[in-house]
DRENLUMMI-991865 format. One record per residue (C-alpha): residue in one letter; x, y, z. Coordinates in steps of 0.2 Angstrom, whole numbers, padded with zeros to 4 digits, m for minus. Example, Ala and Ser with C-alpha at 12.3 -4.5 7.8 and 13.67 -1.06 7.14 Angstrom:
! residues 2
+------+-------+-------+-------+
: type :    xx :    yy :    zz :
+------+-------+-------+-------+
:    a :  0062 : m0022 :  0039 :
:    s :  0068 : m0005 :  0036 :
+------+-------+-------+-------+
***
This chain:
! residues 365
+------+-------+-------+-------+
: type :    xx :    yy :    zz :
+------+-------+-------+-------+
:    x :  0408 :  0500 :  0642 :
:    x :  0408 :  0494 :  0624 :
:    x :  0392 :  0493 :  0615 :
:    x :  0387 :  0482 :  0600 :
:    x :  0381 :  0495 :  0588 :
:    x :  0367 :  0490 :  0577 :
:    x :  0363 :  0508 :  0571 :
:    x :  0380 :  0517 :  0569 :
:    x :  0373 :  0534 :  0567 :
:    x :  0363 :  0535 :  0584 :
:    x :  0377 :  0540 :  0595 :
:    x :  0386 :  0552 :  0584 :
:    x :  0378 :  0569 :  0587 :
:    x :  0382 :  0568 :  0606 :
:    x :  0400 :  0562 :  0602 :
:    x :  0403 :  0576 :  0589 :
:    x :  0397 :  0589 :  0602 :
:    x :  0408 :  0582 :  0616 :
:    x :  0423 :  0581 :  0603 :
:    x :  0420 :  0599 :  0598 :
:    x :  0420 :  0605 :  0617 :
:    x :  0436 :  0595 :  0621 :
:    x :  0447 :  0598 :  0605 :
:    x :  0439 :  0605 :  0590 :
:    x :  0447 :  0598 :  0574 :
:    x :  0433 :  0605 :  0563 :
:    x :  0428 :  0589 :  0554 :
:    x :  0426 :  0592 :  0536 :
:    x :  0410 :  0586 :  0526 :
:    x :  0421 :  0577 :  0513 :
:    x :  0439 :  0578 :  0506 :
:    x :  0441 :  0585 :  0488 :
:    x :  0457 :  0576 :  0485 :
:    x :  0472 :  0567 :  0493 :
:    x :  0481 :  0583 :  0498 :
:    x :  0466 :  0588 :  0508 :
:    x :  0464 :  0571 :  0515 :
:    x :  0482 :  0570 :  0521 :
:    x :  0482 :  0588 :  0527 :
:    x :  0468 :  0584 :  0539 :
:    x :  0475 :  0566 :  0544 :
:    x :  0491 :  0574 :  0549 :
:    x :  0484 :  0589 :  0558 :
:    x :  0489 :  0587 :  0577 :
:    x :  0477 :  0588 :  0591 :
:    x :  0481 :  0599 :  0606 :
:    x :  0483 :  0584 :  0617 :
:    x :  0496 :  0576 :  0605 :
:    x :  0506 :  0592 :  0604 :
:    x :  0506 :  0593 :  0623 :
:    x :  0512 :  0575 :  0625 :
:    x :  0526 :  0577 :  0613 :
:    x :  0532 :  0593 :  0620 :
:    x :  0533 :  0584 :  0637 :
:    x :  0543 :  0570 :  0629 :
:    x :  0561 :  0571 :  0630 :
:    x :  0572 :  0567 :  0615 :
:    x :  0569 :  0565 :  0596 :
:    x :  0558 :  0552 :  0587 :
:    x :  0563 :  0538 :  0574 :
:    x :  0550 :  0529 :  0564 :
:    x :  0556 :  0512 :  0558 :
:    x :  0547 :  0504 :  0543 :
:    x :  0539 :  0521 :  0538 :
:    x :  0535 :  0515 :  0520 :
:    x :  0519 :  0506 :  0524 :
:    x :  0501 :  0512 :  0523 :
:    x :  0501 :  0522 :  0540 :
:    x :  0519 :  0527 :  0541 :
:    x :  0520 :  0542 :  0530 :
:    x :  0505 :  0550 :  0538 :
:    x :  0512 :  0546 :  0556 :
:    x :  0529 :  0554 :  0551 :
:    x :  0521 :  0570 :  0545 :
:    x :  0509 :  0570 :  0560 :
:    x :  0524 :  0569 :  0572 :
:    x :  0533 :  0583 :  0562 :
:    x :  0518 :  0595 :  0563 :
:    x :  0515 :  0590 :  0582 :
:    x :  0534 :  0592 :  0587 :
:    x :  0542 :  0606 :  0577 :
:    x :  0557 :  0607 :  0589 :
:    x :  0561 :  0588 :  0588 :
:    x :  0571 :  0579 :  0575 :
:    x :  0559 :  0566 :  0566 :
:    x :  0569 :  0552 :  0557 :
:    x :  0561 :  0539 :  0546 :
:    x :  0569 :  0523 :  0541 :
:    x :  0564 :  0511 :  0527 :
:    x :  0570 :  0504 :  0511 :
:    x :  0560 :  0517 :  0501 :
:    x :  0556 :  0506 :  0487 :
:    x :  0540 :  0517 :  0483 :
:    x :  0545 :  0530 :  0471 :
:    x :  0545 :  0548 :  0477 :
:    x :  0541 :  0544 :  0495 :
:    x :  0558 :  0548 :  0502 :
:    x :  0558 :  0565 :  0493 :
:    x :  0540 :  0569 :  0499 :
:    x :  0545 :  0565 :  0517 :
:    x :  0561 :  0575 :  0516 :
:    x :  0551 :  0590 :  0509 :
:    x :  0540 :  0589 :  0525 :
:    x :  0556 :  0591 :  0536 :
:    x :  0558 :  0573 :  0540 :
:    x :  0576 :  0565 :  0540 :
:    x :  0575 :  0550 :  0529 :
:    x :  0587 :  0535 :  0531 :
:    x :  0587 :  0521 :  0518 :
:    x :  0591 :  0505 :  0526 :
:    x :  0585 :  0487 :  0526 :
:    x :  0580 :  0483 :  0544 :
:    x :  0583 :  0464 :  0541 :
:    x :  0602 :  0469 :  0539 :
:    x :  0610 :  0468 :  0556 :
:    x :  0624 :  0479 :  0551 :
:    x :  0612 :  0492 :  0544 :
:    x :  0602 :  0492 :  0560 :
:    x :  0618 :  0494 :  0570 :
:    x :  0623 :  0510 :  0560 :
:    x :  0606 :  0518 :  0564 :
:    x :  0608 :  0534 :  0575 :
:    x :  0604 :  0534 :  0593 :
:    x :  0587 :  0541 :  0596 :
:    x :  0577 :  0542 :  0612 :
:    x :  0560 :  0537 :  0605 :
:    x :  0556 :  0523 :  0593 :
:    x :  0540 :  0519 :  0583 :
:    x :  0542 :  0502 :  0576 :
:    x :  0531 :  0499 :  0561 :
:    x :  0540 :  0486 :  0551 :
:    x :  0531 :  0469 :  0548 :
:    x :  0523 :  0457 :  0535 :
:    x :  0506 :  0451 :  0533 :
:    x :  0499 :  0449 :  0516 :
:    x :  0508 :  0436 :  0505 :
:    x :  0512 :  0426 :  0521 :
:    x :  0504 :  0410 :  0514 :
:    x :  0518 :  0401 :  0504 :
:    x :  0532 :  0412 :  0511 :
:    x :  0530 :  0409 :  0529 :
:    x :  0549 :  0410 :  0532 :
:    x :  0549 :  0428 :  0526 :
:    x :  0534 :  0432 :  0537 :
:    x :  0543 :  0425 :  0553 :
:    x :  0559 :  0433 :  0548 :
:    x :  0551 :  0450 :  0547 :
:    x :  0540 :  0448 :  0562 :
:    x :  0552 :  0440 :  0574 :
:    x :  0570 :  0442 :  0568 :
:    x :  0569 :  0460 :  0564 :
:    x :  0561 :  0465 :  0581 :
:    x :  0575 :  0456 :  0590 :
:    x :  0588 :  0466 :  0580 :
:    x :  0579 :  0483 :  0584 :
:    x :  0576 :  0479 :  0602 :
:    x :  0594 :  0476 :  0605 :
:    x :  0600 :  0491 :  0595 :
:    x :  0588 :  0503 :  0604 :
:    x :  0589 :  0495 :  0622 :
:    x :  0591 :  0513 :  0629 :
:    x :  0576 :  0520 :  0621 :
:    x :  0557 :  0519 :  0622 :
:    x :  0549 :  0508 :  0609 :
:    x :  0531 :  0509 :  0604 :
:    x :  0529 :  0494 :  0593 :
:    x :  0515 :  0490 :  0581 :
:    x :  0507 :  0474 :  0584 :
:    x :  0489 :  0468 :  0580 :
:    x :  0472 :  0463 :  0588 :
:    x :  0476 :  0446 :  0579 :
:    x :  0487 :  0441 :  0594 :
:    x :  0470 :  0437 :  0603 :
:    x :  0459 :  0423 :  0601 :
:    x :  0442 :  0425 :  0594 :
:    x :  0430 :  0432 :  0607 :
:    x :  0411 :  0432 :  0608 :
:    x :  0403 :  0447 :  0600 :
:    x :  0394 :  0452 :  0616 :
:    x :  0411 :  0450 :  0626 :
:    x :  0415 :  0469 :  0624 :
:    x :  0432 :  0463 :  0616 :
:    x :  0448 :  0456 :  0622 :
:    x :  0457 :  0467 :  0635 :
:    x :  0476 :  0468 :  0637 :
:    x :  0474 :  0455 :  0650 :
:    x :  0467 :  0442 :  0638 :
:    x :  0480 :  0428 :  0635 :
:    x :  0488 :  0430 :  0617 :
:    x :  0483 :  0414 :  0610 :
:    x :  0476 :  0417 :  0592 :
:    x :  0467 :  0405 :  0581 :
:    x :  0477 :  0395 :  0568 :
:    x :  0487 :  0405 :  0555 :
:    x :  0506 :  0408 :  0552 :
:    x :  0503 :  0427 :  0552 :
:    x :  0495 :  0429 :  0569 :
:    x :  0507 :  0417 :  0578 :
:    x :  0522 :  0427 :  0570 :
:    x :  0515 :  0443 :  0577 :
:    x :  0514 :  0434 :  0594 :
:    x :  0533 :  0430 :  0591 :
:    x :  0536 :  0449 :  0587 :
:    x :  0528 :  0453 :  0604 :
:    x :  0538 :  0440 :  0613 :
:    x :  0554 :  0446 :  0606 :
:    x :  0551 :  0464 :  0612 :
:    x :  0545 :  0457 :  0629 :
:    x :  0561 :  0447 :  0631 :
:    x :  0573 :  0461 :  0628 :
:    x :  0562 :  0473 :  0637 :
:    x :  0564 :  0462 :  0652 :
:    x :  0582 :  0458 :  0651 :
:    x :  0588 :  0475 :  0645 :
:    x :  0576 :  0486 :  0655 :
:    x :  0569 :  0494 :  0639 :
:    x :  0552 :  0503 :  0642 :
:    x :  0539 :  0501 :  0628 :
:    x :  0521 :  0498 :  0622 :
:    x :  0514 :  0484 :  0610 :
:    x :  0501 :  0493 :  0600 :
:    x :  0487 :  0480 :  0596 :
:    x :  0479 :  0490 :  0582 :
:    x :  0462 :  0485 :  0575 :
:    x :  0458 :  0492 :  0558 :
:    x :  0464 :  0510 :  0554 :
:    x :  0453 :  0519 :  0542 :
:    x :  0459 :  0529 :  0527 :
:    x :  0448 :  0534 :  0512 :
:    x :  0459 :  0523 :  0501 :
:    x :  0459 :  0507 :  0510 :
:    x :  0452 :  0499 :  0526 :
:    x :  0437 :  0489 :  0532 :
:    x :  0425 :  0503 :  0528 :
:    x :  0432 :  0506 :  0511 :
:    x :  0431 :  0487 :  0507 :
:    x :  0413 :  0486 :  0512 :
:    x :  0408 :  0502 :  0503 :
:    x :  0417 :  0497 :  0487 :
:    x :  0408 :  0480 :  0487 :
:    x :  0391 :  0488 :  0490 :
:    x :  0395 :  0501 :  0476 :
:    x :  0401 :  0488 :  0464 :
:    x :  0386 :  0476 :  0468 :
:    x :  0398 :  0463 :  0474 :
:    x :  0393 :  0450 :  0488 :
:    x :  0399 :  0453 :  0506 :
:    x :  0401 :  0438 :  0518 :
:    x :  0394 :  0442 :  0536 :
:    x :  0402 :  0427 :  0544 :
:    x :  0414 :  0439 :  0552 :
:    x :  0400 :  0449 :  0557 :
:    x :  0408 :  0463 :  0568 :
:    x :  0423 :  0474 :  0568 :
:    x :  0432 :  0488 :  0577 :
:    x :  0438 :  0503 :  0567 :
:    x :  0447 :  0519 :  0571 :
:    x :  0452 :  0534 :  0560 :
:    x :  0470 :  0533 :  0555 :
:    x :  0474 :  0550 :  0561 :
:    x :  0467 :  0545 :  0578 :
:    x :  0477 :  0529 :  0578 :
:    x :  0493 :  0538 :  0573 :
:    x :  0490 :  0550 :  0587 :
:    x :  0487 :  0537 :  0600 :
:    x :  0503 :  0528 :  0595 :
:    x :  0514 :  0544 :  0596 :
:    x :  0506 :  0548 :  0613 :
:    x :  0509 :  0530 :  0619 :
:    x :  0528 :  0535 :  0620 :
:    x :  0524 :  0545 :  0636 :
:    x :  0515 :  0530 :  0643 :
:    x :  0528 :  0516 :  0641 :
:    x :  0530 :  0503 :  0654 :
:    x :  0545 :  0493 :  0659 :
:    x :  0544 :  0479 :  0655 :
:    x :  0534 :  0483 :  0639 :
:    x :  0515 :  0479 :  0639 :
:    x :  0500 :  0478 :  0627 :
:    x :  0489 :  0493 :  0623 :
:    x :  0473 :  0490 :  0612 :
:    x :  0470 :  0504 :  0599 :
:    x :  0454 :  0505 :  0590 :
:    x :  0437 :  0513 :  0591 :
:    x :  0426 :  0510 :  0606 :
:    x :  0412 :  0502 :  0597 :
:    x :  0408 :  0484 :  0591 :
:    x :  0401 :  0488 :  0573 :
:    x :  0390 :  0476 :  0564 :
:    x :  0396 :  0472 :  0546 :
:    x :  0378 :  0470 :  0541 :
:    x :  0373 :  0487 :  0547 :
:    x :  0388 :  0495 :  0540 :
:    x :  0384 :  0488 :  0523 :
:    x :  0366 :  0493 :  0524 :
:    x :  0372 :  0511 :  0529 :
:    x :  0383 :  0512 :  0513 :
:    x :  0369 :  0505 :  0503 :
:    x :  0357 :  0518 :  0509 :
:    x :  0370 :  0532 :  0504 :
:    x :  0372 :  0524 :  0487 :
:    x :  0354 :  0521 :  0483 :
:    x :  0355 :  0502 :  0481 :
:    x :  0354 :  0486 :  0491 :
:    x :  0369 :  0477 :  0499 :
:    x :  0372 :  0459 :  0493 :
:    x :  0374 :  0450 :  0510 :
:    x :  0379 :  0432 :  0511 :
:    x :  0379 :  0419 :  0525 :
:    x :  0375 :  0423 :  0544 :
:    x :  0386 :  0430 :  0558 :
:    x :  0397 :  0419 :  0568 :
:    x :  0396 :  0422 :  0587 :
:    x :  0415 :  0426 :  0588 :
:    x :  0427 :  0437 :  0579 :
:    x :  0443 :  0447 :  0583 :
:    x :  0438 :  0462 :  0594 :
:    x :  0447 :  0472 :  0606 :
:    x :  0442 :  0482 :  0621 :
:    x :  0449 :  0500 :  0621 :
:    x :  0445 :  0505 :  0639 :
:    x :  0464 :  0508 :  0643 :
:    x :  0467 :  0518 :  0628 :
:    x :  0451 :  0529 :  0632 :
:    x :  0458 :  0531 :  0650 :
:    x :  0475 :  0537 :  0643 :
:    x :  0470 :  0547 :  0628 :
:    x :  0451 :  0550 :  0628 :
:    x :  0439 :  0544 :  0614 :
:    x :  0444 :  0546 :  0596 :
:    x :  0441 :  0563 :  0588 :
:    x :  0432 :  0556 :  0572 :
:    x :  0416 :  0547 :  0575 :
:    x :  0410 :  0532 :  0565 :
:    x :  0396 :  0541 :  0556 :
:    x :  0407 :  0554 :  0549 :
:    x :  0419 :  0540 :  0543 :
:    x :  0405 :  0532 :  0534 :
:    x :  0400 :  0548 :  0526 :
:    x :  0418 :  0552 :  0520 :
:    x :  0421 :  0534 :  0513 :
:    x :  0404 :  0534 :  0504 :
:    x :  0407 :  0550 :  0496 :
:    x :  0425 :  0545 :  0491 :
:    x :  0420 :  0528 :  0484 :
:    x :  0405 :  0535 :  0474 :
:    x :  0416 :  0549 :  0467 :
:    x :  0428 :  0536 :  0460 :
:    x :  0443 :  0543 :  0470 :
:    x :  0460 :  0534 :  0472 :
:    x :  0460 :  0517 :  0480 :
:    x :  0475 :  0507 :  0484 :
:    x :  0467 :  0491 :  0479 :
:    x :  0473 :  0482 :  0495 :
:    x :  0459 :  0474 :  0504 :
:    x :  0461 :  0471 :  0523 :
:    x :  0453 :  0453 :  0521 :
:    x :  0444 :  0457 :  0538 :
:    x :  0432 :  0443 :  0533 :
:    x :  0445 :  0429 :  0532 :
:    x :  0443 :  0417 :  0547 :
:    x :  0456 :  0404 :  0542 :
:    x :  0471 :  0415 :  0547 :
:    x :  0479 :  0413 :  0529 :
:    x :  0484 :  0429 :  0522 :
+------+-------+-------+-------+
***
């Protein structure tokens, strides 16, 4: 049962003890550099290794070039050494294709909006679909809808005989009350206004349509806020506190999950596909107070948080009870993530300078 956490440290000792008993990942105190961060983030758990070993067929990752794709690909490679891991993207980021290839991942350069290019992709039994568009949607809504609805239709038809775990978002749900324990997979997908959220609903509808008509098993991964040291809700809050910038608490509560745990859950979801496809919420189990998170960072930095406004009674929150039933609780607890992000930001280590805009309530991104 979800708790609204007003003191995000309180539950961590018991959670760390249980995590160590179940599947020790030997959580570090901090990360010296990006190499150390990514090594840990792509270190597979025993449960992930077992699930991928039991999964028949190879894995292709479509849209690997985003914030989560490269680490998901390397995690899959390390967890399933006997499988082919293929990665598809335009590879516009310099050096990414070579880095993935050096890790033993087969890279295919293709534009997923090109029908002929999608048709030429190899047959693969297991598909992780990561392509999509969010930021920059305002003023270019046509491109957002093309990426979030047209491309899924092409992929769903091309991989009709595969399993498809498709990234979605908690933004498909309406705002729910902070004490509601979050939207469950049964909550109707009727988001607040905004082209982006509705285009993600369209993405789900296209995968649902072809799953029902073609019999393709799948899962729609409704992810809320993965955490990396270089970006994410915790990074946004920590950086604003450290730079003495104001933080609005109107969107007063969030869910977060360590990116390594999120990637692991997505890959493990391939063993839990349904026909027709169905939603699966992926995030941490706690409803976290933005005010408390800001004050936690402020205490670590030895300064005050500049908080503005007051908390609205509703926001985007998901209930992860089903994911917990399938995969157990995430390995990395909130308190450790706060410690890691605080050390990273205070040390001036790399930031991607890409805010999540978690505090935007208008739906315009």
